[in-house]
FIDO-120142 format. One record per residue (C-alpha): residue number from 1; x, y, z. Coordinates in Angstrom, 2 decimals. Layout:
! residues N
<k:NUM; X:X; Y:Y; Z:Z>
...
***
This chain:
! residues 97
<k:1; X:74.48; Y:127.64; Z:81.59>
<k:2; X:78.07; Y:127.30; Z:81.02>
<k:3; X:78.90; Y:130.74; Z:82.56>
<k:4; X:77.30; Y:130.28; Z:85.52>
<k:5; X:78.81; Y:126.59; Z:86.46>
<k:6; X:82.64; Y:128.45; Z:85.65>
<k:7; X:81.45; Y:131.16; Z:87.80>
<k:8; X:80.52; Y:129.23; Z:90.92>
<k:9; X:83.35; Y:126.84; Z:90.67>
<k:10; X:86.14; Y:129.67; Z:90.07>
<k:11; X:83.92; Y:131.22; Z:93.56>
<k:12; X:84.45; Y:127.70; Z:95.17>
<k:13; X:88.30; Y:127.71; Z:94.49>
<k:14; X:89.06; Y:131.13; Z:95.34>
<k:15; X:87.37; Y:130.61; Z:98.15>
<k:16; X:89.98; Y:127.77; Z:99.73>
<k:17; X:92.60; Y:129.58; Z:98.54>
<k:18; X:91.84; Y:132.68; Z:100.48>
<k:19; X:90.87; Y:130.34; Z:103.48>
<k:20; X:93.86; Y:128.40; Z:103.39>
<k:21; X:96.23; Y:129.08; Z:106.51>
<k:22; X:93.91; Y:129.59; Z:109.03>
<k:23; X:92.75; Y:133.03; Z:107.27>
<k:24; X:94.89; Y:135.15; Z:109.61>
<k:25; X:98.09; Y:137.10; Z:108.30>
<k:26; X:101.74; Y:135.71; Z:109.67>
<k:27; X:103.98; Y:138.71; Z:110.40>
<k:28; X:106.67; Y:138.54; Z:107.80>
<k:29; X:109.46; Y:140.68; Z:109.48>
<k:30; X:110.21; Y:138.44; Z:111.73>
<k:31; X:111.45; Y:135.30; Z:112.05>
<k:32; X:112.17; Y:132.38; Z:115.49>
<k:33; X:115.24; Y:130.43; Z:114.48>
<k:34; X:115.77; Y:127.43; Z:116.88>
<k:35; X:118.22; Y:124.24; Z:116.51>
<k:36; X:116.99; Y:123.00; Z:119.98>
<k:37; X:113.84; Y:122.38; Z:122.34>
<k:38; X:115.33; Y:125.22; Z:124.41>
<k:39; X:115.83; Y:127.42; Z:122.15>
<k:40; X:112.09; Y:127.43; Z:120.93>
<k:41; X:111.55; Y:128.84; Z:123.92>
<k:42; X:111.49; Y:132.62; Z:122.78>
<k:43; X:109.49; Y:131.69; Z:119.92>
<k:44; X:105.93; Y:133.17; Z:120.20>
<k:45; X:102.60; Y:131.51; Z:118.84>
<k:46; X:101.76; Y:132.37; Z:115.62>
<k:47; X:105.30; Y:133.19; Z:114.18>
<k:48; X:107.04; Y:132.49; Z:111.81>
<k:49; X:109.78; Y:130.07; Z:112.23>
<k:50; X:113.10; Y:128.31; Z:111.18>
<k:51; X:114.21; Y:124.98; Z:112.90>
<k:52; X:117.94; Y:124.84; Z:111.80>
<k:53; X:119.70; Y:121.41; Z:112.74>
<k:54; X:122.73; Y:121.56; Z:114.85>
<k:55; X:124.20; Y:118.44; Z:113.04>
<k:56; X:122.43; Y:117.13; Z:109.99>
<k:57; X:122.61; Y:113.22; Z:108.97>
<k:58; X:119.27; Y:112.66; Z:110.94>
<k:59; X:117.15; Y:113.33; Z:108.48>
<k:60; X:114.26; Y:112.54; Z:111.53>
<k:61; X:114.81; Y:115.80; Z:112.79>
<k:62; X:113.48; Y:117.57; Z:111.03>
<k:63; X:110.32; Y:116.11; Z:110.54>
<k:64; X:110.63; Y:115.85; Z:114.83>
<k:65; X:110.28; Y:119.56; Z:114.73>
<k:66; X:107.43; Y:120.09; Z:112.38>
<k:67; X:105.63; Y:118.17; Z:114.33>
<k:68; X:105.63; Y:119.14; Z:118.03>
<k:69; X:106.16; Y:123.11; Z:116.64>
<k:70; X:104.52; Y:123.74; Z:113.47>
<k:71; X:100.73; Y:125.36; Z:113.40>
<k:72; X:99.49; Y:122.90; Z:110.25>
<k:73; X:97.12; Y:125.60; Z:109.51>
<k:74; X:99.03; Y:126.75; Z:107.56>
<k:75; X:101.69; Y:126.10; Z:105.04>
<k:76; X:105.25; Y:124.38; Z:106.62>
<k:77; X:108.09; Y:124.02; Z:104.36>
<k:78; X:111.11; Y:120.80; Z:104.87>
<k:79; X:114.11; Y:119.78; Z:103.88>
<k:80; X:117.05; Y:117.15; Z:105.55>
<k:81; X:118.28; Y:121.06; Z:106.25>
<k:82; X:115.32; Y:122.42; Z:108.39>
<k:83; X:111.69; Y:123.09; Z:108.84>
<k:84; X:110.23; Y:126.73; Z:107.98>
<k:85; X:106.59; Y:127.34; Z:109.45>
<k:86; X:104.80; Y:128.95; Z:111.43>
<k:87; X:105.40; Y:128.22; Z:115.03>
<k:88; X:102.49; Y:126.78; Z:117.51>
<k:89; X:102.93; Y:125.92; Z:121.06>
<k:90; X:99.71; Y:123.47; Z:121.09>
<k:91; X:102.05; Y:120.54; Z:121.36>
<k:92; X:105.13; Y:121.79; Z:123.48>
<k:93; X:104.06; Y:119.02; Z:126.49>
<k:94; X:105.37; Y:116.56; Z:123.65>
<k:95; X:108.93; Y:117.59; Z:123.14>
<k:96; X:110.11; Y:115.97; Z:126.19>
<k:97; X:108.38; Y:112.68; Z:125.85>
***
């Protein structure tokens, strides 16, 4: 009985881990780098991206970049120094507001 419960639980956990990130592979061989909204025009949907602000001190900038350009179906890493995530253009119209 316990063996069955363990197998079912482990399978459910493993399935959840495998599905994290939308189930798609991200190309690790290149990265789009940007520090302005204008520079995001070079980025492609689904591409690994790195936001690196030109200036430090505004701790909101990385969060704004993540809110506008990160695909939250994948992991997002951020600090005061920048954001690394999978790029999306789904909310790009919000950038001008």
